Residue, then its C-alpha position, 0 to 999 in steps of 0.5 A: m532460499s530466505l532473503f527479506v528486504e527490509y526498508h527504514l526510514i526517518q521521515n519528518f513531517a510538517p504540522s499536518n493530519l495526514n491519517r484522521d481516526d473517526t473523530g477526525a483527529p490524528k491517529d496515534a498510539i502508545f509506545g514506551g509509555h508515551r504517546r506518539a505520533r501514527v500514520s496506518s499500515q493501511c494508509l501507508k499501503r494505499a499511498i504507496r501502492l498508487k504511487a507505484a502505478q504512477l511510475a514506468t517501472i511497471p506495465a499497467e497490465y501488472q497492476a492491480v485496483r481495489t474496487k465494488k464497482l467491478k460491474q462497470l469495468l467490466e461493461e465497459r471492456l465488454a463495450t469495446l469488444g461490441r457487447n453492449d447491454a451486458q448486465s445480465h451477463i455479467e451478473r451470471a458470469l460472476a455469479g459463476a465465480g461466486l461473487k454477487i451484486k448487489d442491487d445498487g451495481k456494487t459488489e458487496y465488499l471490495l475487491f482487489l483485482g488484478k487488471g488482467e483478471i478484469d481482462g479475462l473474466a470480460e473476455l470470458i463474457h464475450k467468449h460464452w455470450d450466448a451460454l450466458g444469455n440462454a442461462p436461467g435468470g437470476n435475481n439479487k435475492a437468489s442465494k449465490k449458492e442458487a446463483k451459481a448453480s444456474v451457470p454452465a458448469e465449464i463458465v465455472r471452472e473457466a471463471k475461477t481459473l481466471l482469478d489467479g491474480r494474473k501476475a499483478i505486483d499488487i496482490a503480490l505485494f499486498g495478498r487479498m482475502l476473499a471471503d467466498l474464494p479462498e482458493v484465490n487468497r494471496d498472502a502478502a509478500c510485503q508487510v508494512a508496520h505502522a508508522i510512530s513517531t520517534h518522539k512523545v507527541e501532544r496534540e494541537f487544535d488549529y481554530f479558523t474562522a472563514v468569512d461570507d465573501m457576499g457579507g453585507e457591511d451591516e454583517t460582521g462576524a465569521g461566517m464559518i467558524g471550527q477547529v481542526e487538530f495536528n501534529s508535527a513529528t519526526f516519524y519511523r517507518y519500517a516495511v520488508i518483502d519475503i523475496a522468495k514469497l514474492v516471486e512466488n505470488l508472481r508465479d516465478d517471473r524474477n524479472l517481474a519480481l525485481a521491477g516490482i522491488e525496484a518500483f516499490t524502493e521508489a514509491i515507499a519514499r516518495a509515498i505520503p499520505s494524501g490526508k488534509q493535504n489541502t489545508f497543510a501541504a505536508h510534503n516531506p520526503p524522508s530525511f533518511v532511507g535505509v534498504v538491508l538485504r538480510r538473510t536470517s530473519p527481519f528486523n524492525l527497529a522500532n524499538a530503538f525509539e522505545k525511550p522518546v528522542w528529546p529534541k536539543p537546542d542545536r540539534e535536528l530531531t530527524a539527525l538524532s533518531v537516525e544516530r538512534l537508529a543506527a545505534h540499535e540495529v548495531q545492538v541487533a545486528t551482533f546478537y541475532g545477525d549472521g554477519t552477511d547483512s548489506w545496507a545501502y542508503l540515503d541520509m540528508t542528515g548526515a549522522w548515519p555512519s559511513d561504514m554502514g552500508e553503501a552511500q547513495s547519491s539519488l533514490a534511483g540509484l538506491a532503487q537500482w542498488v536494490r534491484d541489482r543486489v537482489g537480482a544477483e541473490l536470485e541468480h545463485 
């Protein structure tokens, strides 16, 4: 079965710097020959993942965490099992899985692990406590191969078996890559595009001064001077979920896949990057959220804005962008679609044609629509 759920959003942000480059400036890109504001896919995926974790839709045991502090997490879990002073046991167990702890107590790189995997590793160490305690001592200068060879073969096998994602929805959606354990890698079921502005942009600069509250009467001038770069833009955002791949990654648990899709639908609309928010407070929800089920292949509609949208005195950029998006969808669907695409949408602009899908009155209603439609497809 081929089924793709696409998300198309038009979102206008007030002056902000949501996603910075290495110089502190807002990220941008050249598209259609013009400079556009940009928010990276990595930035958006993190915001979506963190927002989804706050929803009651997904139980905690099916969530994941990205961290270098696996040792610390295992120590905390083992302490609840009455296992204290677990440092050497943890290091040997992780060596059996092909992971190494550095001198600072952290892993060599960020690990993306399901909470169920972390709990499973803690239980494995608890179960084999004596065997791990009696294993030859290792050191941080030993190679991974040498460290792994010092761990009983049974523990090595069990450790690798544990690292199967444990049906963590985050991993099923966004995938993961562990250089030392390629057998536990997961191809992502969800792809997220870099958000780009529908119009061309120019960087702006906020020159600021700060006053020293404790300055004396003879101390004039600012205590600090600086500048911050920012922009304001109407973004087109796009993401797509391969439903068959999501179900496969979740070991054919269709109910969990539906819960993940419902949570993702709500999270993608509510997720806003946190960059410089204390300075700009750009908490602006999308003006348009469109969801479409396609059965042939996914279509990113960014080319609707290859020619930048130009402001008009009597029209909002968001409305003009939604109009352009709808017109491009008609063109693409006519040439490449199979006539079975199903749309539903939230539209605060009034610019999306009423005959192009089912209008929804709330985000919760839209999320439920997606869950019901995908559930019906899975039943078939």
